[in-house]
C-alpha positions in Angstrom: 40.4 -52.2 -33.3 38.7 -50.3 -36.0 36.6 -47.4 -34.3 34.7 -45.6 -36.6 35.1 -41.9 -36.5 32.4 -39.2 -35.8 33.4 -35.9 -35.9 32.1 -35.5 -39.4 28.5 -36.9 -38.4 28.3 -34.3 -36.0 29.4 -31.3 -38.5 27.0 -32.7 -40.6 24.4 -30.9 -37.7 26.7 -27.8 -37.0 24.4 -25.1 -38.3 21.0 -27.0 -36.7 22.6 -27.6 -33.5 23.3 -23.8 -32.8 19.8 -23.0 -33.7 18.7 -25.5 -31.3 21.0 -24.2 -28.8 19.9 -20.7 -29.3 16.1 -21.5 -29.3 16.6 -23.6 -25.7 18.7 -20.3 -23.9 16.0 -18.3 -25.6 13.1 -20.1 -23.8 14.9 -21.6 -20.3 12.7 -23.8 -17.7 13.7 -24.3 -14.1 14.1 -27.6 -12.9 11.2 -30.1 -12.8 9.6 -27.2 -15.4 11.2 -28.3 -18.6 8.6 -29.3 -20.6 8.9 -27.3 -23.3 12.9 -28.5 -23.6 11.8 -31.7 -23.0 9.6 -31.7 -25.7 12.2 -30.1 -28.4 14.6 -32.6 -27.5 12.1 -35.4 -27.7 10.3 -34.4 -31.5 14.0 -34.4 -33.0 15.1 -37.7 -31.4 11.5 -39.0 -32.8 12.0 -37.6 -36.1 15.7 -39.3 -36.3 13.8 -42.2 -36.3 14.7 -42.8 -32.5 12.0 -44.1 -29.5 12.3 -41.4 -26.7 10.9 -42.4 -23.3 9.8 -39.3 -21.3 10.6 -39.5 -17.4 7.4 -39.8 -14.9 5.7 -36.2 -14.6 6.9 -35.4 -18.2 10.4 -33.4 -17.5 13.3 -35.2 -18.7 13.6 -38.4 -21.2 16.0 -41.0 -22.1 16.4 -43.1 -25.4 18.3 -45.8 -26.5 20.4 -46.3 -29.7 22.1 -49.5 -30.8 21.4 -53.2 -30.1 21.9 -55.4 -27.1 24.2 -57.6 -28.3 26.6 -55.9 -26.0 26.8 -53.5 -23.1 25.2 -50.3 -22.3 27.1 -47.0 -21.7 25.0 -44.0 -20.7 25.4 -40.5 -21.8 24.2 -38.0 -19.7 23.0 -33.9 -20.4 21.1 -31.2 -18.0 18.2 -29.7 -19.0 17.4 -27.2 -16.2 17.8 -23.4 -16.2 18.9 -21.0 -13.1 16.6 -18.8 -11.4 18.4 -15.6 -12.5 17.9 -12.8 -14.7 19.4 -12.9 -18.1 22.3 -10.6 -19.0 23.9 -11.6 -22.0 23.0 -8.9 -24.1 22.6 -11.8 -27.2 19.6 -11.6 -29.8 18.7 -15.3 -28.0 18.6 -14.0 -24.2 15.8 -15.2 -22.2 12.3 -14.1 -22.7 11.4 -15.9 -19.3 11.6 -13.6 -17.0 13.7 -14.8 -13.7 15.2 -17.9 -15.2 18.5 -18.1 -17.5 20.9 -20.9 -18.9 23.9 -19.0 -16.9 25.5 -22.6 -16.6 25.6 -23.9 -19.5 22.9 -26.8 -19.6 21.7 -25.3 -23.1 24.8 -26.2 -24.4 24.8 -29.5 -22.9 21.5 -30.9 -23.8 22.3 -29.7 -27.4 25.8 -31.4 -27.3 24.1 -34.6 -26.4 21.3 -33.8 -29.1 23.8 -33.8 -31.7 25.2 -36.9 -30.3 22.4 -38.6 -30.4 21.7 -37.7 -34.3 25.7 -38.9 -35.2 25.3 -41.8 -33.4 21.9 -43.0 -35.2 23.3 -42.0 -38.5 26.4 -44.2 -37.6 24.0 -47.1 -36.3 22.0 -47.3 -39.3 25.3 -47.5 -41.7 26.9 -50.1 -39.2 25.4 -51.4 -36.0 26.6 -50.6 -32.8 28.6 -53.6 -31.1 26.0 -52.4 -28.1 23.6 -49.8 -27.2 24.1 -46.2 -25.8 21.6 -44.8 -23.3 21.0 -41.0 -24.0 19.9 -39.6 -20.7 18.3 -35.6 -20.8 18.3 -35.4 -17.1 15.5 -32.7 -15.5 16.5 -30.1 -12.2 20.3 -30.5 -12.0 20.2 -27.1 -10.4 18.1 -28.5 -7.2 19.5 -30.2 -4.3 19.8 -33.2 -4.0 19.4 -33.5 -8.0 17.2 -34.6 -10.8 19.4 -37.6 -10.9 18.1 -39.1 -8.2 15.3 -38.8 -10.4 17.0 -40.9 -13.1 18.4 -43.8 -10.6 14.6 -44.3 -9.0 13.1 -44.8 -12.3 15.8 -47.8 -12.9 17.2 -46.2 -15.9 20.9 -46.8 -14.9 20.2 -50.4 -14.1 21.4 -52.1 -17.4 24.3 -49.3 -17.8 27.8 -50.1 -17.4 29.6 -46.9 -17.6 28.5 -43.3 -17.7 29.5 -39.8 -19.1 28.9 -36.3 -19.0 30.4 -33.0 -19.6 30.4 -29.8 -18.0 30.9 -25.8 -19.7 34.0 -24.5 -18.8 34.3 -20.9 -18.9 38.1 -20.8 -17.8 39.2 -22.8 -20.8 39.6 -21.7 -24.7 36.8 -23.8 -27.1 38.8 -26.5 -28.3 40.3 -28.1 -25.4 38.9 -30.8 -22.9 39.6 -31.1 -19.5 39.8 -34.4 -17.4 40.9 -36.1 -14.6 41.0 -39.5 -12.7 39.1 -39.2 -9.2 37.4 -36.5 -7.9 36.6 -33.4 -10.5 33.9 -31.8 -8.2 33.1 -31.1 -4.5 30.2 -32.1 -2.2 27.8 -29.1 -1.9 25.2 -29.0 0.6 22.9 -25.8 2.0 22.7 -24.3 5.5 20.1 -22.4 6.5 19.9 -20.2 9.9 17.4 -19.1 11.4 17.7 -17.3 14.8 15.0 -16.1 16.9 15.0 -13.7 20.2 12.1 -11.1 21.7 13.6 -8.0 20.0 13.9 -4.4 21.5 15.5 -1.1 21.5 18.6 -0.9 20.2 20.1 1.3 23.4 19.2 -1.5 25.4 20.8 -4.7 24.1 21.2 -6.4 27.4 17.2 -6.5 27.8 16.8 -8.6 25.0 19.0 -11.3 22.6 20.8 -9.5 20.2 19.9 -11.4 17.0 21.9 -9.1 14.5 25.1 -9.5 16.5 24.4 -13.1 16.8 24.2 -13.5 13.0 27.3 -11.5 12.6 29.3 -14.2 14.8 27.7 -17.5 12.5 28.4 -15.5 9.3 31.9 -15.1 10.8 32.6 -17.7 13.8 31.0 -20.6 12.2 33.4 -20.6 9.0 36.8 -19.8 11.7 35.6 -22.8 14.2 35.2 -25.4 11.2 38.8 -24.7 10.0 39.8 -26.0 13.6 36.7 -29.4 13.5 37.3 -30.4 10.1 40.5 -32.1 8.4 42.0 -29.3 6.8 42.9 -32.0 4.2 39.5 -32.2 3.5 39.2 -28.7 1.3 35.9 -27.8 3.4 34.1 -24.2 2.5 31.5 -22.8 4.7 30.2 -19.7 2.4 27.2 -17.6 3.1 25.1 -16.1 0.2 22.2 -14.5 2.0 21.6 -12.8 5.4 18.6 -11.0 6.4 17.2 -9.3 9.4 15.6 -5.9 10.9 13.8 -3.2 9.3 14.5 -0.3 11.6 18.1 1.2 12.4 17.0 1.7 16.2 15.4 -1.7 16.9 16.8 -5.1 17.5 14.4 -7.6 15.3 13.1 -10.2 17.1 14.4 -12.8 14.0 16.6 -13.1 11.1 18.3 -15.5 9.0 21.5 -16.4 7.0 21.8 -18.8 4.7 24.9 -20.5 2.5 26.8 -23.5 1.5 28.8 -25.9 2.4 31.3 -28.0 -0.1 34.2 -30.4 0.7 36.5 -32.0 -1.3 36.2 -35.3 0.9 33.7 -38.0 0.7 34.5 -39.1 4.4 34.6 -35.4 5.9 31.1 -34.7 4.2 29.5 -37.6 5.7 30.4 -36.0 9.3 30.0 -32.5 8.4 25.8 -31.8 9.0 26.2 -33.0 12.4 29.6 -30.7 13.3 28.2 -27.4 11.4 24.9 -27.8 13.2 26.4 -28.4 16.7 28.9 -25.3 15.8 26.3 -22.8 15.2 24.3 -23.8 18.5 27.6 -23.2 20.3 28.6 -19.9 18.5 25.0 -18.2 19.5 24.6 -20.2 23.0 26.0 -17.0 24.7 23.4 -14.5 23.4 20.4 -16.2 24.5 19.0 -16.6 21.1 17.4 -19.5 19.6 18.9 -21.3 16.3 17.1 -23.5 13.9 19.5 -25.1 11.6 17.7 -26.5 8.5 21.0 -28.2 7.0 19.9 -29.8 3.9 22.3 -32.6 2.1 23.3 -32.0 -1.5 25.4 -33.9 -3.3 28.3 -36.5 -2.8 31.9 -35.4 -5.1 31.8 -36.6 -8.8 34.3 -38.9 -8.6 35.7 -40.2 -12.0 36.8 -43.9 -12.9 40.0 -44.7 -14.0 39.4 -46.8 -16.6 36.0 -44.3 -17.9 38.8 -41.3 -18.0 41.0 -43.9 -20.1 38.3 -44.2 -22.8 37.3 -40.8 -22.6 40.8 -39.4 -23.1 41.5 -41.7 -25.9 38.3 -40.7 -27.8 39.6 -37.2 -27.3 42.8 -37.5 -28.8 41.4 -39.4 -31.9 39.1 -37.0 -32.7 39.8 -33.7 -31.3 43.9 -34.1 -31.4 46.6 -34.7 -28.7 46.6 -30.8 -28.0 43.0 -30.7 -27.2 43.6 -32.8 -24.0 44.2 -31.2 -20.8 44.6 -32.0 -16.7 41.6 -29.8 -15.1 41.8 -29.1 -11.2 39.2 -30.5 -9.0 36.6 -27.7 -8.2 34.3 -27.0 -5.2 31.1 -26.7 -7.5 28.7 -29.6 -6.9 27.1 -31.7 -9.6 24.6 -34.1 -9.6 26.1 -36.3 -12.0 27.9 -37.4 -8.8 24.6 -39.8 -8.1 25.0 -41.7 -11.2 28.8 -42.5 -10.5 28.0 -43.7 -7.4 25.8 -46.1 -8.9 28.0 -46.9 -12.2 31.8 -46.2 -13.0 32.5 -43.4 -15.4 33.4 -40.1 -16.0 32.7 -35.9 -16.4 34.8 -34.0 -18.6 35.2 -30.2 -18.8 34.2 -28.8 -22.1 36.3 -25.3 -22.8 33.8 -22.7 -23.9 35.8 -19.3 -23.7 36.3 -17.5 -26.7 40.2 -17.6 -27.1 41.8 -14.3 -25.9 38.2 -13.3 -24.9 36.3 -12.7 -21.7 36.5 -15.2 -18.9 32.5 -15.6 -18.1 32.3 -17.5 -14.8 29.6 -19.9 -14.3 26.2 -18.9 -12.7 27.1 -15.0 -14.1 24.0 -13.4 -15.3 26.0 -12.5 -18.6 27.3 -15.9 -19.2 28.3 -16.4 -22.7 29.8 -19.4 -24.7 31.7 -19.9 -27.8 29.3 -22.0 -30.0 31.6 -23.8 -31.3 31.6 -26.1 -28.1 28.5 -27.5 -28.9 29.8 -29.6 -31.8 33.1 -30.4 -30.4 31.1 -31.5 -27.0 28.5 -33.7 -29.2 31.6 -35.1 -30.8 33.4 -35.9 -27.4 30.2 -37.8 -26.3 29.5 -39.5 -29.4 33.0 -40.4 -29.8 33.5 -41.8 -26.3 30.3 -43.7 -26.3 31.6 -45.8 -29.8 34.8 -46.2 -28.2 33.5 -48.0 -24.8 31.3 -50.1 -26.8 34.2 -51.4 -28.4 36.3 -51.7 -24.9 36.0 -55.6 -23.6 
C-alpha cells in the first residue's frame, strides 16, 4: 500500500500557519459568535480552490476535498474561545476583552486549515481515493456543545470515521498521545440555589440558615456521592462558584453554588443526574431551606475506536517517527467531540504543546501558551491520518 507522505506539503505553509494562529489568538470569539474566525477560514479555503459551506447561523463551516469514489473521513476542529482575560503576555494577546484562546482552539483550527491546504495540494497532484470532510465546529466550550449542531445539520451522515486532536500542555511538542477506549470524561454542570427567609445572625434558630446549608452542599454532596456512585466510575463533583450574603451579621434569604460533575464511566453518567439532585435535597432538608437544582447534562466520554486508533498511530509513526507516539491517560476533562464519536467511530489524540524543559501551562489558564511548532505537527497528523484512512479498506 503506497500511502503518500504529507509532512513536506504542510511544511510549505509553516510560516503562514503561525501567522494565522496568531491572528486568531488576537481576535478570539466565544461560542456561536465566531463570525470573524469562520470568515478567515472560509476565505483561505476558497482561495485554495475549495468550496466551503457555512453552517446555519453563519458560525462554523465544512468543506470536502477528494472524490466520491471511496468512503468519507472527517477531520474536526473547534473555533471558539473561553470567556476569560488573556494574560499570555505575547504581542498577539487577545484584543477582545473577556475572551481568550486558553484551551488551544486557535491551534486546532490552524492545524486543520494546514491539513486542508496540504490535502488540496495532494489531491491536485494525485486524486485521493475518497473524500475528506473538514469540519470547523463552533461552540465546543458551550454545553452540550456545538457538535450537536454539526450532527443536526447532517454533516456526519456520509462519514465512516472521524478524527480530531486536542492541545496537551503536559506533553512536549513533537509528541502525540493516544489510547483505545475513553480518552475524556463525561462532564455536566450543576447549579444549586437555596432559599430561606433570612434573618439576624444572633437568631439562626428563627430562620433558615442558607449559608450553613450551602456549606453542607459544598462538602456533604461530594462525600455522599462517594457512597452512592460506583467508585470505579471515577466520579468527581467539584464546585467552582459560591455566592451568598452581603453583611456579616445577616443571614441572607438566598444563595447559590455551582460546579461540574465529571465521570469516567458512561453507564454511571446516565444515572448520576437524578442521584445528585436527590442527594442535594436530602443534604439541605434538615435546615428548612428550599433547594432549586439545575442539572445540565453536558457531554459523554469521548471513546476512541480501536481501528481508528490503529490508523492514527500508524500515521504518527510514518510521518513523525516511532518516538513521537506515546500512551496518554484518560482525562476528567469534557469534550463535545464525544457526540460525534457516538454517531461514527473515530479517535481523538493529544497534541503536545509544551516547550521541552519549559513551563507547563495548564488548559483554561489565562496565561496559556504553546510551542508553535505544534501547529505543523498537528496539521501533519490530521492530513496523514485522513490519507491513511482513505487507503484503508
